[in-house]
RODO-2510 file (C-alpha; in nm, 4 decimals, decimal comma):
residues 62
     n   res          X          Y          Z
     1     m     8,4724    11,6474     7,5691
     2     a     8,7568    11,5557     7,3342
     3     y     8,8118    11,1897     7,2516
     4     n     9,1213    11,0401     7,4125
     5     p     9,2188    10,6902     7,2935
     6     n     9,4104    10,6297     7,6187
     7     f     9,0931    10,6311     7,8288
     8     k     8,8194    10,3689     7,8305
     9     p     8,4768    10,3906     7,9974
    10     v     8,4010    10,1481     8,2795
    11     m     8,0541    10,0396     8,3874
    12     l     7,9865    10,0418     8,7618
    13     t     7,6895     9,9119     8,9550
    14     m     7,4719    10,1488     9,1544
    15     a     7,6136    10,0002     9,4759
    16     q     7,9683    10,0696     9,3573
    17     m     7,8758    10,4276     9,2677
    18     e     7,7170    10,4784     9,6093
    19     r     8,0346    10,3562     9,7794
    20     i     8,2516    10,5837     9,5641
    21     r     8,0238    10,8784     9,6421
    22     a     8,0574    10,7958    10,0135
    23     i     8,4364    10,8116     9,9749
    24     q     8,3980    11,1420     9,7911
    25     d     8,1780    11,2833    10,0683
    26     a     8,4250    11,1693    10,3356
    27     e     8,7131    11,3364    10,1504
    28     k     8,5078    11,6546    10,1142
    29     d     8,4343    11,6537    10,4878
    30     k     8,8077    11,6205    10,5634
    31     s     8,9022    11,9092    10,3337
    32     p     8,9361    12,2537    10,4937
    33     l     8,8278    12,4026    10,1595
    34     n     8,5336    12,1616    10,1252
    35     l     8,6882    12,0094     9,8114
    36     a     8,6672    11,6466     9,7027
    37     p     8,8368    11,4362     9,4357
    38     t     8,6321    11,3553     9,1280
    39     i     8,4491    11,0254     9,0893
    40     n     8,6973    10,9373     8,8131
    41     a     8,9994    11,0135     9,0329
    42     i     8,8612    10,7970     9,3137
    43     a     8,7820    10,5109     9,0748
    44     r     9,1315    10,5269     8,9204
    45     s     9,2873    10,5204     9,2665
    46     l     9,0778    10,2203     9,3706
    47     v     9,1680    10,0300     9,0534
    48     d     9,5391    10,1092     9,1033
    49     t     9,5221     9,9843     9,4625
    50     a     9,3448     9,6636     9,3599
    51     l     9,5898     9,5964     9,0760
    52     n     9,8889     9,6526     9,3052
    53     q     9,7441     9,4089     9,5606
    54     m     9,6843     9,1481     9,2912
    55     e    10,0382     9,1932     9,1597
    56     k    10,1824     9,1402     9,5090
    57     q     9,9758     8,8232     9,5514
    58     v    10,0939     8,6872     9,2171
    59     d    10,4559     8,7707     9,3027
    60     a    10,4205     8,5970     9,6407
    61     v    10,3031     8,2767     9,4699
    62     r    10,5993     8,2742     9,2306
***
């Protein structure tokens, strides 16, 4: 894999990985082609959602 300075590794606990895999399995079950997003795609989506929620909370306090 080529090095990309825009990406950084993130450490997850086993419990977090299990929950992400459960999301992946659920998405695969919903897909008519039996396809699922990658672990990385799911993790990025979850981080984006969490950051957006935090941003809204900070904006609400201001």
